[in-house]
C-alpha positions as CSV (number, residue, x, y, z in Angstrom):
1,X,-4.3,32.7,-0.5
2,X,-7.1,30.0,-1.4
3,X,-4.7,28.0,-4.0
4,X,-2.1,27.8,-1.1
5,X,-4.6,26.4,1.2
6,X,-5.7,23.8,-1.4
7,X,-2.1,22.8,-2.0
8,X,-1.5,22.1,1.5
9,X,-4.8,20.1,1.8
10,X,-3.7,18.4,-1.3
11,X,-0.4,17.5,0.1
12,X,-1.7,16.6,3.4
13,X,-4.1,14.3,1.9
14,X,-1.6,12.7,-0.3
15,X,1.0,12.1,2.4
16,X,-1.9,10.4,4.6
17,X,-2.3,8.1,1.5
18,X,1.3,7.3,1.1
19,X,1.7,6.5,4.8
20,X,-1.3,4.3,5.0
21,X,-0.1,2.5,1.9
22,X,3.2,2.0,3.2
23,X,1.9,0.6,6.4
24,X,0.0,-1.8,4.6
25,X,3.2,-2.9,2.6
26,X,5.3,-2.9,5.7
27,X,2.5,-5.2,7.5
28,X,2.4,-7.6,4.6
29,X,6.2,-8.0,3.8
30,X,7.6,-7.7,7.4
31,X,4.8,-8.8,9.5
32,X,3.4,-11.7,7.2
33,X,7.0,-12.9,5.8
34,X,9.0,-12.6,9.2
35,X,6.9,-11.8,12.3
36,X,3.9,-14.0,11.5
37,X,5.9,-16.5,9.6
38,X,5.5,-19.6,12.3
39,X,1.6,-18.9,12.2
40,X,1.2,-18.7,8.7
41,X,3.3,-21.8,7.6
42,X,0.5,-23.9,8.9
43,X,-1.5,-23.0,5.8
44,X,-0.2,-24.2,2.3
45,X,-0.5,-22.6,-1.1
46,X,0.6,-24.6,-4.1
47,X,2.5,-26.8,-1.8
48,X,4.4,-23.9,-0.2
49,X,4.0,-22.8,3.4
50,X,2.1,-19.4,3.3
51,X,4.8,-17.5,5.4
52,X,7.5,-18.6,2.9
53,X,5.1,-17.6,0.1
54,X,4.4,-14.2,1.7
55,X,8.2,-13.6,2.2
56,X,9.2,-14.6,-1.6
57,X,6.1,-13.8,-3.6
58,X,3.2,-12.3,-1.9
59,X,5.0,-8.9,-0.8
60,X,5.8,-8.4,-4.3
61,X,2.2,-8.9,-5.5
62,X,1.0,-6.7,-2.7
63,X,3.3,-4.0,-3.8
64,X,2.1,-4.1,-7.3
65,X,-1.5,-4.0,-6.2
66,X,-0.8,-1.1,-3.8
67,X,0.8,0.8,-6.8
68,X,-2.4,0.6,-8.9
69,X,-4.3,1.7,-5.6
70,X,-2.3,4.6,-5.2
71,X,-2.5,5.8,-8.9
72,X,-6.3,5.6,-8.3
73,X,-6.4,7.5,-5.3
74,X,-4.2,10.1,-6.8
75,X,-6.4,10.4,-10.0
76,X,-9.4,11.0,-7.5
77,X,-7.3,13.3,-5.3
78,X,-6.3,15.3,-8.7
79,X,-9.7,15.8,-9.7
80,X,-11.0,16.9,-6.0
81,X,-8.4,19.6,-6.1
82,X,-8.7,20.7,-9.7
83,X,-5.2,19.4,-10.6
84,X,-6.3,17.1,-13.3
85,X,-5.9,19.5,-16.1
């Protein structure tokens, strides 16, 4: 019964991480690229407006960074629940 509780707690925490990271990605890709585009376009990076940059490049960079964050979080979670063997 204890392993069943550990498995449920593990997946509950895993799903929480996934939802948080997907929310961040959504805010960056949809929010910065579309909703807040006009406000961000007043700032320039490398000659390009920041809203355009987030829509074209930034959301991909953030997605790759979030993948590495997820891997790190999952490694910690695996060690916490003993699934790292």
